[in-house]
Phi, psi and omega in degrees: 000321187259015186299312182296315179297319179298318179299318181293317179297315181299320180295313182293312184290328177301320179291321180292321183296331183280352182269136178282332180219135182252134175263169177298325179294321178300315182295315181296320178297317181294317181292330177296317179293321179295320179300314179297318181298318181292319179294321177294335178276008176069033175279142180307137185300317180296321178296317179298313181300315180294319180298310180298320180297317180293317180297316182296318180299316180286323184291331181258006180265192183295332181305317182281323183293336180271354184284143177290326180231093183302324181299316179287327181295322180291332173298317179297319180298312180298319180296316180298314183288328177292320177298317179296320179296324181281353177134342176086294185233155175288136180297142179252118181274123176248161187238150178299138174293333175244100184301158007265161168274126187255131178240125179257128180256126180232164178154170178283160177295134180093357180281343179103028182301311185296312179298318182284339171297317178292320178298318179294321177298319178297321179295314178299321179297322178292341177271007179088013180266171181236085186280159172232131176266134179243120180271095180256010175268091183261004182269313183283128179302134176068011179296317180292321178295322176299318180295321179295321179297315179294323179298321178296324181296325182255004178059049176237129181292153180235132179246137174196169178204155183270065180231232179256141182305321180294318179295321179298315181297315179295318179294330178296323177295317178297321178297320180296318179295321182291324184261003176077026177274131187262355176224131177241128178245116184260116178268118184256171180280158176233178176226167176290338177209162180291129175215170185297322181296316178299311183295322180294318181295312183290331177291319179293323176296318180299318179294328182285325186256347180047066188293147172283328178224134172242114182251135175260125178268119179231150183270118181297340182288345182276358175064225184292341174298328178296321179292319177299318177299317180298320178299317182294315180293323181295323179296329183268329191240348187058073182297152173258340180180174182239139170255114185263119182260166178057040178288351177266004182282187183255021174290171188272353173091006183298325181297315181298324183275351185250330194299319183295313185286327182279314185272332182084010177233143185280162167284119184271313181224158174229146176250124187243018180181179182275336183285152184295338179277350182277066188199135180195172174302148178270128180246102182303319183294326181289318179293322177300318179297321179292320179298324181273007176079018182265001179078186182212074186295324183296316178294321178299317180295317180297319177297319179294322180297331181289332189243339184264125175284128188303305186295319180292323179294319179294319179295319178296321179297318179297316180295323181297311184285347175263003178079020182248015182289131185245171175298331178296315177296318180300316180297317179300315184288328176294321179295320178293321181298321180298329180291342181279355179112184180303142183300323179298324178291322178296315179298324181295339179274348186271127179288148176083002180284128179302148181302325181298325180284316180301318185272000181292145177278099184260120180270111182295345178292339177296328176296321178297322180293321177295319177300319181299320179297314182295321180292340178277354177276155173283161177306321181294321180291327179292326180282320183232090181299342180296342179288342187280098177263191185299315182295322179291324178299320179296316180297316180296320180297318179296318182291334184255000182070028182246202176230156185303324181296320180292321176298315180298322180295318179297316180298315180299315183290327177295321178296320178298317179296317181299318179297317182295318180293328177294321176295322179295333180298339178272353179281133183303320185286343184249357186283136175280136184300154181298324180295323178292322179296316180296320179296319181293320182287335184275358181291158177294147182263136177261194180302134178079012179079009181281140177287136180241163178163161181250200179087161180257160181294129176273161184301336182266009179285129178263074182262118185284123174267115180283108181253103176302142176086003180267128183270111182293341180296336180289343177255007180074027180282127181284156173078010181280155180236141182290346184252024186259022179281165179285144181297140177094340177270160181305141185280071179248013179098173182211184178181208186265212185273162174250117186286126174271124180214000000 
């Protein structure tokens, strides 16, 4: 969504960063370009005016004149003000001392209320809560059945009845108390447009359940109309926050940058995909960093923590830096990487990634093709690629629906990567501590000599994520080769692992 805006910001700030001293004319020229970029991104005019005014005041004040590097300081100023425009801080969810905590979901028809009610229930469940979904949308055909289907997927019960929406909502609270559910999420009806009937119904439901949080679900693709909708609902309901959906779409991002300043309520959660797991708290500082091309390491780490097993990741890291990394390890890490979402999205969170790599059209099916080749190898071949001669390449190619040349290319590139990672193991900044190596080697062995263990990846775990198509030269990695990318992916170079820490 923010790719065009991010490109414009990176271009402007890149020029400022290269200057040793900034004049008032430099600042004005840069802010003029930023103003145009924000307006083209469909950001509210008043929001743009206020943002530019705050940045200019700070950039031409004592704050900048005292900086050792004015170019870098203005980047900090823009980042701070962009974060403030997006809401400043991540919303903190608190819970009733006497359960349940009640959440009311409101919004227009088609905004995704029902799906995001289920997504929110899944999020509460991940926080150790026991949510109950209440289907109070009795107007739209099959809305309650849709909610029940989603509830079964996340193993969260759904309560509803064929009566009045207000009665259903009130009865849902009683059901939660009776069954020991500590969070109730009430899904209400919507309309194609705001009208008196819609507002009256959702207001009566709100009065009946006395919600702790009232969230408005709005579609980011609707641009400034989303902000107008939020203003109308806020006037009727006193919103606590906004859930912004389709943040992975190709809209220009104006709603996300406008809603807090115009409505006075923060973006609480964002939905970034169709799957129920594509939902999380909104972090203004992280999005500001991504817009400015600084990446989003915290979100990347959190995604990795969800899918990477700590002990296995440490053992794989030790083997990689000791030159013992095998196709079996490679296959495991590729499978974990796929769970983190589309590869292009993962790359977009990484700081320092060249624009050419971020904007490359990466087909995630190529990872599946590489997996097919590796799965067609015998266990011995995965451990020792030197065993793969011409006849074996033909057999592997037949089993994977590929061709022998492609198999040979993958084997060659894997060996190059292994050599490079072994050299990196000698670099002080990349070396795994001796205590971690001993701990990894001392773990119990499972079938095939593989290290086993549970637990999730901690923030200080140096688990290498093998990212096909990543050029290590951009990180100053020695010994990299421009032709070491995985076959089938764009020829932008390749490299070793990316340490998660």
